[in-house]
C-alpha positions as a Markdown table, in Angstrom:
| # | Residue | x | y | z |
|---|---|---|---|---|
| 1 | Met | 66.2 | 58.9 | -4.1 |
| 2 | Ser | 64.4 | 55.8 | -3.0 |
| 3 | Phe | 61.2 | 55.8 | -1.1 |
| 4 | Lys | 60.8 | 53.3 | 1.6 |
| 5 | Ile | 57.4 | 52.3 | 3.1 |
| 6 | Pro | 57.5 | 52.2 | 6.8 |
| 7 | Glu | 57.4 | 48.6 | 8.2 |
| 8 | Ser | 54.2 | 49.1 | 10.1 |
| 9 | Thr | 52.3 | 50.2 | 7.0 |
| 10 | Ala | 53.6 | 47.4 | 4.8 |
| 11 | Arg | 52.2 | 44.7 | 7.1 |
| 12 | Asn | 48.6 | 46.1 | 6.8 |
| 13 | Arg | 48.2 | 46.1 | 3.0 |
| 14 | Gly | 46.3 | 42.8 | 2.5 |
| 15 | Phe | 43.1 | 41.2 | 3.7 |
| 16 | Thr | 43.0 | 38.6 | 6.4 |
| 17 | Ile | 41.6 | 35.1 | 6.0 |
| 18 | Val | 38.7 | 36.0 | 8.3 |
| 19 | Glu | 37.8 | 39.1 | 6.3 |
| 20 | Leu | 37.8 | 37.1 | 3.0 |
| 21 | Leu | 35.7 | 34.3 | 4.6 |
| 22 | Val | 33.1 | 36.9 | 5.8 |
| 23 | Val | 32.8 | 38.3 | 2.3 |
| 24 | Ile | 32.5 | 34.9 | 0.7 |
| 25 | Val | 29.7 | 33.9 | 3.2 |
| 26 | Val | 27.8 | 37.1 | 2.6 |
| 27 | Ile | 28.0 | 36.6 | -1.2 |
| 28 | Gly | 26.8 | 33.0 | -0.7 |
| 29 | Ile | 23.8 | 34.0 | 1.4 |
| 30 | Leu | 22.8 | 36.6 | -1.2 |
| 31 | Ala | 23.2 | 34.1 | -4.0 |
| 32 | Val | 20.9 | 31.6 | -2.2 |
| 33 | Leu | 18.3 | 34.2 | -1.5 |
| 34 | Thr | 18.3 | 35.4 | -5.1 |
| 35 | Thr | 18.0 | 31.9 | -6.4 |
| 36 | Asn | 15.0 | 31.1 | -4.2 |
| 37 | Val | 13.2 | 34.2 | -5.1 |
| 38 | Tyr | 13.8 | 33.6 | -8.8 |
| 39 | Ala | 12.6 | 30.0 | -8.5 |
| 40 | Gly | 9.4 | 31.1 | -6.8 |
| 41 | Ile | 8.7 | 33.7 | -9.5 |
| 42 | Gln | 9.3 | 31.1 | -12.2 |
| 43 | Asn | 6.9 | 28.6 | -10.7 |
| 44 | Arg | 4.2 | 31.3 | -10.3 |
| 45 | Ala | 4.6 | 32.3 | -13.9 |
| 46 | Lys | 4.3 | 28.6 | -15.0 |
| 47 | Ala | 1.2 | 28.1 | -12.9 |
| 48 | Ala | -0.3 | 31.3 | -14.5 |
| 49 | Gln | 0.5 | 29.9 | -18.0 |
| 50 | Val | -1.3 | 26.6 | -17.1 |
| 51 | Gln | -4.4 | 28.6 | -16.0 |
| 52 | Ser | -4.3 | 30.5 | -19.3 |
| 53 | Asp | -3.8 | 27.4 | -21.4 |
| 54 | Leu | -6.6 | 25.5 | -19.7 |
| 55 | Ala | -9.0 | 28.4 | -19.9 |
| 56 | Thr | -8.4 | 28.6 | -23.7 |
| 57 | Val | -9.0 | 24.8 | -24.0 |
| 58 | Lys | -12.1 | 24.9 | -21.8 |
| 59 | Arg | -13.7 | 27.6 | -24.0 |
| 60 | Ala | -13.0 | 25.6 | -27.1 |
| 61 | Met | -14.4 | 22.4 | -25.5 |
| 62 | Leu | -17.6 | 24.1 | -24.4 |
| 63 | Ala | -18.2 | 25.5 | -27.8 |
| 64 | Tyr | -17.5 | 22.1 | -29.3 |
| 65 | Lys | -20.0 | 20.5 | -26.9 |
| 66 | Ala | -22.7 | 23.2 | -27.7 |
| 67 | Ala | -22.4 | 22.4 | -31.4 |
| 68 | Ile | -21.8 | 18.6 | -31.4 |
| 69 | Gly | -23.5 | 17.5 | -28.2 |
| 70 | Glu | -20.5 | 16.0 | -26.3 |
| 71 | Leu | -17.0 | 16.9 | -25.3 |
| 72 | Pro | -14.2 | 16.1 | -27.8 |
| 73 | Pro | -13.3 | 13.5 | -28.9 |
| 74 | Glu | -15.9 | 10.8 | -28.6 |
| 75 | Gly | -14.7 | 8.6 | -25.8 |
| 76 | Asp | -11.9 | 9.1 | -23.3 |
| 77 | Ala | -8.6 | 10.8 | -24.0 |
| 78 | Trp | -7.1 | 9.9 | -20.7 |
| 79 | Asn | -7.9 | 7.5 | -17.9 |
| 80 | Tyr | -6.8 | 8.8 | -14.5 |
| 81 | Asp | -5.3 | 5.4 | -13.8 |
| 82 | Thr | -2.6 | 6.0 | -16.3 |
| 83 | Asp | 0.2 | 8.1 | -15.0 |
| 84 | Pro | 1.3 | 10.5 | -16.5 |
| 85 | Pro | -1.3 | 11.3 | -19.2 |
| 86 | Ser | -0.6 | 10.4 | -22.8 |
| 87 | Glu | 0.6 | 13.1 | -25.1 |
| 88 | Thr | -0.9 | 11.2 | -28.0 |
| 89 | Gly | -4.4 | 11.1 | -26.4 |
| 90 | Trp | -4.3 | 14.8 | -25.5 |
| 91 | Arg | -3.1 | 15.7 | -29.0 |
| 92 | Val | -6.2 | 13.9 | -30.4 |
| 93 | Val | -8.5 | 16.1 | -28.4 |
| 94 | Leu | -6.7 | 19.3 | -29.5 |
| 95 | Glu | -6.5 | 18.2 | -33.2 |
| 96 | Asp | -10.2 | 17.3 | -33.2 |
| 97 | Met | -11.2 | 20.8 | -31.9 |
| 98 | Glu | -8.8 | 22.5 | -34.3 |
| 99 | Thr | -10.1 | 20.6 | -37.3 |
| 100 | Glu | -13.7 | 21.5 | -36.3 |
| 101 | Gly | -12.7 | 25.1 | -36.0 |
| 102 | Tyr | -13.2 | 25.5 | -32.2 |
| 103 | Leu | -9.5 | 25.9 | -31.4 |
| 104 | Gly | -7.4 | 28.4 | -33.2 |
| 105 | Ala | -5.1 | 27.2 | -36.0 |
| 106 | Gly | -1.6 | 26.2 | -34.7 |
| 107 | Leu | -2.6 | 26.0 | -31.1 |
| 108 | Thr | -2.4 | 22.2 | -30.9 |
| 109 | Gly | 1.4 | 22.4 | -30.9 |
| 110 | Lys | 1.4 | 25.2 | -28.2 |
| 111 | Leu | -1.1 | 23.5 | -25.9 |
| 112 | Thr | 0.1 | 19.9 | -26.0 |
| 113 | Leu | 2.6 | 20.2 | -23.1 |
| 114 | Asp | 2.3 | 22.2 | -19.9 |
| 115 | Pro | 5.2 | 24.6 | -18.9 |
| 116 | Trp | 6.9 | 21.7 | -17.1 |
| 117 | Gly | 7.0 | 19.6 | -20.3 |
| 118 | His | 4.2 | 17.2 | -19.3 |
| 119 | Pro | 1.1 | 16.5 | -21.4 |
| 120 | Tyr | -2.2 | 17.9 | -20.1 |
| 121 | Gly | -4.7 | 15.3 | -19.0 |
| 122 | Tyr | -8.4 | 15.0 | -19.7 |
| 123 | Asp | -10.9 | 12.3 | -18.7 |
| 124 | Asp | -14.2 | 12.8 | -20.5 |
| 125 | Asn | -16.9 | 12.1 | -18.0 |
| 126 | Asp | -19.6 | 14.0 | -19.8 |
| 127 | Cys | -22.6 | 12.9 | -21.9 |
| 128 | Gly | -21.8 | 9.8 | -24.0 |
| 129 | Ser | -19.0 | 8.6 | -21.7 |
| 130 | Tyr | -19.1 | 5.6 | -19.4 |
| 131 | Ala | -19.2 | 7.8 | -16.2 |
| 132 | Gly | -22.3 | 8.6 | -14.3 |
| 133 | Asp | -24.5 | 11.5 | -15.3 |
| 134 | Asp | -23.3 | 13.7 | -12.4 |
| 135 | Thr | -19.5 | 13.0 | -12.8 |
| 136 | Pro | -17.5 | 16.2 | -13.4 |
| 137 | Thr | -15.0 | 16.5 | -16.2 |
| 138 | Tyr | -11.7 | 18.2 | -15.6 |
| 139 | Ile | -8.7 | 19.1 | -17.7 |
| 140 | Gln | -5.5 | 19.2 | -15.7 |
| 141 | Ser | -1.7 | 19.7 | -15.6 |
| 142 | Val | 0.1 | 17.1 | -13.5 |
| 143 | Gly | 2.4 | 19.9 | -12.3 |
| 144 | Pro | 6.1 | 19.9 | -11.7 |
| 145 | Asn | 6.4 | 16.4 | -10.3 |
| 146 | Gly | 4.9 | 14.9 | -13.5 |
| 147 | His | 2.4 | 12.5 | -12.0 |
| 148 | Asp | -1.3 | 12.6 | -11.1 |
| 149 | Asn | -1.8 | 13.2 | -7.4 |
| 150 | Glu | -4.9 | 12.4 | -5.3 |
| 151 | Ser | -6.4 | 15.5 | -3.6 |
| 152 | Gly | -5.3 | 14.3 | -0.2 |
| 153 | Asp | -1.6 | 13.9 | -1.2 |
| 154 | Ser | 0.8 | 16.2 | 0.6 |
| 155 | Asp | 2.8 | 16.7 | -2.6 |
| 156 | Asn | -0.3 | 17.4 | -4.7 |
| 157 | Asp | 0.9 | 20.0 | -7.3 |
| 158 | Asp | -1.8 | 19.3 | -9.9 |
| 159 | Val | -3.7 | 22.1 | -11.5 |
| 160 | Leu | -7.3 | 21.2 | -12.2 |
| 161 | Phe | -9.8 | 23.1 | -14.3 |
| 162 | Leu | -13.5 | 22.1 | -14.3 |
| 163 | Val | -15.0 | 21.8 | -17.7 |
| 164 | Ser | -18.4 | 20.2 | -17.1 |
| 165 | Lys | -20.4 | 19.1 | -14.0 |
| 166 | Gly | -21.6 | 16.1 | -15.9 |
| 167 | Cys | -24.7 | 15.4 | -18.0 |
| 168 | Ile | -27.4 | 16.4 | -15.5 |
| 169 | Tyr | -30.8 | 16.8 | -17.0 |
């Protein structure tokens, strides 16, 4: 005995092109939304890591200054005119503080680059530098775009951390 499917039922067994396109469009929209949310979370996590890194370095710098009389190292580690900052110059700052015992052992390697892979920048404007007595000193990350932005730039993604307000007596 053979079983035969009625002809009207046999024609309705598959999906139409329109149905398939609707499903593909919905999956695409969900994928885009998920990707954007994930990217936002990732950027916020990197910015939080920068804040943590710079707070650690600031504490070490201020302890160094309290003991030695000026921020590390003697002279500048980065001139804001160079873009991006030099990894070598920043490493000198960290190694100086680590050698003197103001920065934990092994932190130089972990604090050399920001989460976007760029060296942190630091221009020593404190006592003993060539800047004026009331010139603030910042340490900073140049952010995801990798170059130093002026405060008025529309694409300014830098993260600045005040270390010292200068050498005001």
